[in-house]
C-alpha positions, 0 to 999 in steps of 0.5 A: 312494669311494661318494660319488664313484662315485654322483656319476660315475654321475649325471654320466654320464647327461648324456653323449652317445655317437656311433659311430665308423666305421673303413674298412679298406682290406683286400681280404681283409676286404672280400671276406669281408664281401661274401661274407657279404652275398651268402650272406645275400641268396642264402639269402633269395632261394633258400631263403626265397622260391623253395623255401619260398615265404615270400611266400605266405600258408599255410592248414593248417586243411584240411577233408576228407571221405572216401568209400570203395567196395570192389568184388570177388567171391569164391567159397568152398566149405566144410563149414560154409557150403557153396558161397557167393558173397561180394560187397561187402555180405558182407565190407566193414564198415561198409557206409557207406564211411567213412575207416575200413573193414574187409575180411574175409579170413578166418573161423572159423564156428560154426553153429547156436548156441542158448541152452542149457547146456554145459561151459565151455572148458577153457582159461578159469581161472575156469571150472575146478572140482573140485566143484559148490561151485566153480561159484556159480549165476548167476555169470558166468565171467570172460573166459568164454562164459556164466553158471554153473549150479552144476554141475561137469562132470568126465570119467571118473576126472578130478580136475578139470573145468569148470563147466556154463554157460548160453550160446550152445552149442556154444561157439566153437572156439578153433582158429586159421586156417591159410590165408586164407578169401577168397583172391580179396580180393587182387584187390579194388579200393578207390575213394577219393573225397576232397573237401577245402577250405581255408576261409581261401582258400575253395578246394575240390577233390576227388581227381579230377574225372572225367566219363568213367566208362569211364576210372574202370572201367579205370584203377588207381593205380600208377607210371604213373598217380599220380592214379587214385583206384582201388587194387588191394588187394594192391598197397596191402598190398605198398606198405605193406611187407607180404605179402598172404598173411601179413596176410590170415591173421590180419589187420592195420591199413594206413594210407593217407595222402593229402597235399595240398600245393597252390600256389593261385597256380597253376590248380586243376587243378594241386592234386593229392594224393600217396599213401603207405602204411604198416602201422600195427600191429606186424607183427613181434610174434608174440604171441597178440593180434597181428593184427586180428579181431572177432566178429559173428553172424547170427540166425535162427528155426526153424519152432518159433520158436526163435532160433539164430545163426551166429557168425563170428570175422572176421579181416581188414584195417582201412584207415585213410584219413588226410588232411593238407595245406596251401594256399599263396596269394600275399599281397595285397602287390602289390594293396595297396601296389604297383599304381596302384589300390592305394587302391581295393583297400585300401578294399575289403579293410579296413573302417573301424569307428567307436566309438559316440562317433565315430558320434554326432559324425558324425551331428551333423555330417551334420545340421548339413551338411544344414541348411546346404545347405538354407539355401544352396539354398532361401533367397531372401535369399542368392541373390536369386532364387526357388528354381525359377529357381536350380535351373534356373540350376545346371548339369545335373551339379550339379542331378543330384548331391546336396549331401552326400558320403559322408563327411558334408561339404558339397559345395564347389560349393554354398558358392561365391559366386553369380555373376549371369548376363547375361539372354542367358545365362539359360535363362528368357530363351532360351525 
């Protein structure tokens, strides 16, 4: 059986197979077949070409630059700071206006802090003590405010106390805000200037090319104006699904997404951005670390030259501007393959690069072609007349053209046999 099977396998290598078609005269089968073909054709035409525009070349490597400006003024009157006007230089951080910026909405102020000794806060475990030996001098308090001096400070008849530290005293209060400090921030405006570029198609655009300054001073982004780049801060918070009073109290993070989906076959003015807003931090969490805040200080010197500062714990809203998009452009199928001048556009699009050996061979061919053309044009033995007379006999079009073409071959007009002219047709005799 083994030999027979091997022999049959070897013989089958020389077999020839052909297909057999069966035409079924059945209307139901034929109708189902045509419906299947029509469905595939409809899928290609409607979905691939019309909806997804599969005939276009797509560039997703979007290059973007974002510039932001916040405008608005607020007034406060507190016991720590007194009457004060807050403008953009006070409540926007950083001042450069980048794609990530922070707007202060609440403050806890600790004024007149000086470097001195004071008791550590009671809520810090590493700062608790019962005797002086618990406070090692020069040791920093873990998650605390200063360096231990070696003394344990206890209240009267108290078994435990806190270590004395060298720090900025008095220490910051640990109370949390009860209401927003800058309530007017809800009416502040945000101007977002976005420049984009699709490098594949060398296409550039900006969020809005407006030459009328009066329009920018009066317009606001909204349901009736989707392309104005000026946003009311309270409206952005509402579109992100949050309440301004809640997020302004302890802070939060808002995302502003700018989406550019441009059909570059249309005019550049048809390339518009689309905006969406969302809250990025966990607004449902009520943990001690919820919200968004940080500290900064402003330093001064008194008349004696001693430095002191005002410490501020700022709560506010961080805005992250994120830009995405793609540009689609009709490919070169029509230019390269369909129109009459397709060879011209194809030569402009594709450049032929030769190897080193091919370039050397081409140079040798050009050198030999030049030598042949010089013999044909200047040698008196072939044409039987002086060189100057031969040049005059040549037609004007031939005299003005070179005997060498761009591809390195000899011009065929110079290889034609010489046909002597009658004296009456010679330009020399006509003179």
